[in-house]
C-alpha positions in Angstrom: 0.0 0.0 0.0 1.5 3.3 -1.1 1.8 5.9 1.7 1.9 9.7 1.5 5.6 10.7 2.0 6.7 14.3 2.3 10.2 15.5 1.9 12.1 18.6 0.9 10.9 21.2 3.5 11.9 22.3 6.9 9.7 24.6 8.9 11.2 27.0 11.5 9.2 29.7 13.3 9.2 32.8 11.2 10.1 31.3 7.7 9.9 28.3 5.6 12.4 26.8 3.3 11.7 25.3 -0.2 8.4 23.7 -0.9 8.0 20.3 0.1 7.7 17.3 -2.4 4.7 15.0 -1.9 5.1 11.3 -3.1 3.2 8.1 -2.6 5.6 5.3 -1.9 5.6 1.8 -0.6 6.7 1.6 3.2 9.9 -0.5 2.3 10.9 2.2 -0.3 10.5 5.0 2.3 12.6 3.1 4.7 15.5 2.6 2.3 15.2 6.3 1.2 15.5 7.4 4.9 18.8 5.4 5.2 20.2 6.2 1.7 24.0 6.4 1.7 24.2 5.3 5.3 26.1 2.2 6.5 23.0 1.0 8.4 21.1 0.6 5.1 22.2 -3.1 4.9 20.3 -3.9 8.1 17.0 -3.4 6.2 17.9 -6.7 4.3 17.0 -8.3 7.7 13.1 -8.6 7.6 12.8 -8.1 11.3 14.5 -4.8 11.1 12.5 -3.9 7.9 9.3 -4.6 9.9 10.2 -2.0 12.4 11.1 0.6 9.6 7.9 -0.2 7.7 5.6 0.4 10.8 7.4 3.7 11.3 6.9 4.6 7.7 3.3 3.7 7.8 2.5 5.5 11.2 4.8 8.5 11.4 3.9 11.7 9.4 7.6 12.5 8.7 9.4 9.2 9.5 12.9 10.0 8.4 14.5 10.9 11.7 12.6 8.1 13.7 13.6 5.4 11.1 17.2 6.5 11.3 17.1 6.6 15.1 15.6 3.1 15.4 17.8 1.4 12.9 21.0 3.0 14.0 20.4 2.2 17.7 19.3 -1.3 16.8 22.5 -1.7 14.8 24.6 -0.7 17.9 22.5 -3.1 20.1 23.3 -5.9 17.7 27.0 -5.2 17.6 27.5 -4.7 21.4 25.1 -7.2 22.8 24.1 -9.7 20.2 27.5 -10.4 18.6 26.0 -9.1 15.3 23.6 -12.0 15.2 20.0 -10.4 15.7 18.4 -13.6 14.3 19.7 -15.9 17.1 18.9 -13.2 19.8 15.3 -12.9 18.5 14.8 -16.6 18.4 16.1 -16.9 22.0 13.9 -13.9 23.0 10.7 -15.4 21.3 11.2 -18.7 23.2 11.8 -16.9 26.5 11.0 -13.3 27.0 13.2 -13.2 30.0 16.3 -13.6 27.7 15.3 -10.5 25.9 15.1 -8.6 29.2 18.5 -9.9 30.1 20.1 -8.7 26.8 18.5 -5.2 27.5 19.9 -5.2 31.0 23.3 -6.1 29.6 23.0 -3.2 27.1 22.1 -1.0 30.0 25.1 -2.2 32.1 27.5 -1.3 29.1 26.2 2.3 29.1 25.6 3.0 32.9 27.6 6.1 32.8 25.4 7.9 30.3 22.5 10.3 31.2 18.9 9.2 31.1 18.5 11.1 27.9 21.4 9.2 26.1 20.1 5.9 27.4 16.6 6.5 26.3 17.8 7.2 22.9 19.9 4.0 22.8 16.9 1.8 23.7 14.7 3.3 21.2 15.4 0.9 18.3 15.7 -2.4 20.5 12.5 -1.8 22.3 10.6 -1.3 19.0 12.4 -4.2 17.4 11.6 -6.8 20.3 7.8 -5.6 20.4 7.1 -5.5 16.7 8.7 -9.0 16.3 6.5 -10.6 19.0 8.6 -10.2 22.3 7.0 -8.4 25.0 9.6 -6.2 26.7 8.8 -3.5 29.3 8.7 0.0 27.8 8.9 1.6 31.3 12.3 3.1 32.3 14.7 0.6 33.8 17.5 3.0 34.8 18.2 5.5 37.5 17.5 9.1 36.8 20.7 11.1 36.6 21.3 14.8 37.1 19.1 16.6 34.4 20.3 19.4 32.2 18.5 22.7 32.3 16.7 22.4 28.9 14.0 25.1 28.5 14.6 26.0 32.1 16.3 28.7 34.2 19.8 28.5 35.7 18.2 27.8 39.0 15.9 25.1 37.5 12.8 27.0 38.8 11.1 27.9 35.5 7.3 27.2 35.6 7.3 23.3 35.2 4.0 23.3 33.2 5.2 25.9 30.7 8.5 24.0 30.4 6.7 20.9 29.6 4.7 22.6 26.9 7.9 24.1 25.4 9.7 20.9 25.4 6.7 19.0 23.8 7.2 20.9 20.7 11.0 19.9 20.3 11.5 17.0 17.9 7.9 15.8 17.7 7.0 17.6 14.5 3.7 18.7 16.1 2.2 22.2 15.9 1.2 24.0 19.1 -2.4 23.4 18.1 -1.8 19.6 17.8 0.0 19.6 21.2 -2.6 21.2 23.3 -5.3 19.0 21.7 -3.7 15.7 22.8 -5.3 13.8 25.4 -3.9 11.3 28.1 -5.4 8.4 26.1 -3.3 9.5 23.1 0.0 8.7 24.8 1.7 5.3 25.3 3.6 2.4 24.0 3.1 0.4 20.8 1.9 -3.1 20.1 3.2 -5.6 17.6 1.1 -4.0 14.8 2.1 -0.4 15.7 -1.1 0.4 17.5 -1.1 2.6 20.4 -1.4 1.1 23.9 -2.3 3.9 26.5 0.4 4.2 29.1 1.7 7.5 30.4 4.8 5.9 32.0 6.0 4.4 28.7 9.6 5.2 27.5 9.8 5.9 24.7 6.3 7.6 24.9 4.4 7.5 21.5 1.8 10.2 20.8 -1.1 9.5 18.5 -2.9 12.4 16.7 -5.3 12.9 13.9 -4.4 14.1 10.4 -6.2 14.4 7.1 -4.6 11.0 6.2 -5.8 9.3 9.4 -4.1 8.8 12.8 -0.5 9.2 12.9 2.3 8.9 15.7 5.3 10.7 16.8 7.5 10.3 19.9 8.0 12.7 22.7 11.6 13.6 23.5 13.1 12.3 26.7 13.4 15.6 28.4 9.8 16.3 27.8 8.8 12.8 28.8 10.5 13.2 32.1 9.0 16.6 32.6 5.5 15.0 32.0 6.1 12.2 34.4 7.2 14.8 37.0 3.7 16.4 36.8 1.6 13.2 36.7 1.1 12.9 40.6 0.0 16.5 40.7 -2.5 16.3 37.7 -4.0 12.9 38.4 -5.3 12.7 34.8 -8.2 10.6 33.4 -8.0 9.2 29.9 -10.1 12.0 28.4 -8.1 14.8 30.0 -5.6 17.0 28.1 -2.2 15.6 28.1 0.1 18.6 28.4 -1.9 21.2 30.2 -5.3 21.8 31.6 -7.7 23.7 29.2 -8.0 26.8 31.5 -4.2 27.1 31.8 -3.2 26.8 28.1 -3.4 30.5 27.3 -1.3 31.5 30.4 1.3 29.0 29.7 1.5 29.9 26.0 2.1 33.6 27.0 5.0 32.4 29.3 6.4 30.2 26.7 6.2 33.0 24.1 7.9 35.5 26.4 10.7 33.0 27.1 11.1 32.1 23.5 11.4 35.7 22.5 14.0 36.4 25.3 16.1 33.4 23.9 15.9 34.8 20.4 17.0 38.2 21.5 19.9 36.7 23.6 21.1 34.6 20.8 20.9 37.6 18.4 23.0 39.8 20.8 25.7 37.0 21.1 25.8 36.6 17.3 26.3 40.4 16.8 29.1 40.4 19.4 30.9 37.4 18.0 30.7 39.0 14.4 31.8 42.3 15.6 34.7 40.8 17.5 35.9 38.8 14.5 35.6 41.9 12.2 37.6 44.2 14.7 40.4 41.4 14.9 40.9 41.3 11.2 40.7 45.1 10.9 43.8 45.1 13.1 45.6 42.0 11.8 44.5 42.1 8.2 42.8 39.6 5.9 43.7 36.0 6.7 47.3 35.2 5.6 48.3 38.8 4.8 50.9 38.9 7.5 52.2 35.4 7.1 55.5 36.4 5.3 56.2 39.2 7.7 55.5 37.3 10.8 57.7 34.4 9.8 60.6 36.6 8.5 60.1 35.5 4.8 60.7 37.8 1.9 57.7 37.8 -0.2 58.3 36.9 -3.9 56.0 38.8 -6.3 
């Protein structure tokens, strides 16, 4: 079945690049295109890996980044834990799911010095691969939370946690603000073997399902945003039909806070850029254009 595939455009607040190209391609063709010229492309010859890529191609609106993330992390898992033999590992896991969990624990042990964000990224491909190929592995976090970086926060870490969550939810998901604030608790969870959503707010990775003109699609919440969401769960006590990222009466207030912080960040970055450019310009006004003083500084007579 051919799927709508969009490529060629990237949106940033305030401007848009070249027009996107819409094509209708088979899922396996989309998967191979997403990994074109990459070493990991050969993994798609394994039908169990292609199964993961095809589900992402079918279910994600713009699957390129997620297919690359899934296949490249699965490649690392295969090399570091499975001795490059995914087929044998899968056969053992299908026979006894505990074997799959033990391999995941070994993978975790190898990278216990990493942050939770890095570990979550490493487990993205393997969790999808086990699940889609019929092995039930837990999607909940199995690692200890390390010290968190202050992304979308203040230096003191005291920025409004609800506004912070709303801002983080827009990073990497490909969702618009309107799509984010319309998502409900029942729209978040893990995936089953067919790529269907299984509601579970504690899932890691956390899949988000939303409506489009082409039907229901999914994306995945970034680890920083997922952790921020989990932090607020005890306070909000959400029911399945409640909005996921903010209560309806708070959305406008949080949007104003986020807009103000976003504008402040843009102004700060602009000031830094101006200062750097001016400093470089002033340096070369004194020193001269690059290479102009090479002969003089090295005591060499310049030959015309």
